[in-house]
C-alpha positions in Angstrom: 133.1 134.5 159.5 133.3 131.7 157.0 132.9 134.2 154.1 135.7 136.3 155.5 138.0 133.3 155.9 137.1 132.2 152.4 138.1 135.6 151.0 141.4 135.3 152.7 142.0 131.6 151.9 142.3 131.0 155.6 141.3 127.9 157.6 139.8 127.9 161.1 143.1 127.0 162.7 144.8 130.0 161.2 142.1 132.4 162.3 142.2 131.0 165.8 146.0 131.5 165.9 145.7 135.1 164.5 142.9 136.0 167.0 144.7 134.2 169.9 141.6 132.1 170.7 141.1 128.3 170.6 140.1 126.4 167.5 136.9 125.1 169.3 135.9 128.7 169.9 136.1 129.5 166.2 134.2 126.4 165.4 131.5 127.2 167.9 131.2 130.7 166.7 130.8 129.6 163.1 128.2 127.0 164.0 126.0 129.7 165.5 122.7 130.0 163.7 122.3 133.6 162.6 124.0 136.0 165.0 127.5 134.9 166.0 127.6 134.3 169.8 130.5 134.7 172.0 132.2 136.7 174.7 132.6 140.3 173.6 136.4 140.3 174.1 136.6 137.1 172.0 134.4 138.6 169.2 136.6 141.7 169.2 139.8 139.6 168.9 138.3 137.7 165.9 137.1 140.9 164.2 140.5 142.6 164.7 142.3 139.6 163.3 140.1 139.5 160.2 140.5 143.2 159.7 144.2 143.1 160.1 144.3 140.2 157.5 142.5 142.5 155.0 138.8 141.9 155.3 136.3 144.8 155.6 133.3 144.0 157.6 130.2 145.8 156.4 127.6 146.7 159.0 123.9 147.4 158.6 123.4 150.8 156.9 127.1 151.1 156.0 128.0 152.0 152.5 128.2 149.0 150.3 127.1 148.3 146.7 124.8 145.5 147.8 123.2 147.7 150.5 123.3 145.1 153.3 125.7 143.5 155.7 128.6 141.4 154.5 132.3 141.2 154.0 134.6 142.2 151.3 138.3 142.0 150.7 139.8 145.4 151.6 143.4 144.7 150.5 145.9 142.0 150.6 146.6 141.3 154.3 148.7 138.9 156.4 146.2 136.1 156.2 146.0 135.8 152.4 147.8 132.8 150.9 149.7 133.5 147.7 
């Protein structure tokens, strides 16, 4: 999540607003060690907000040049600061 926010130039407060979740929820999710923990509906909201803002989330086994999981900037989205 932090990497995705960094690609967008977005702070935690902005992500929370776009995902319509609380700031402490984003902070707790980012503080998770390893796998991000949270209620499925909340995770979906955060993923949707990041994707709408222009981030492509790369799952295990998905085509990527690095071969592993990660994030990359898909296109300029609503969350990117000029």
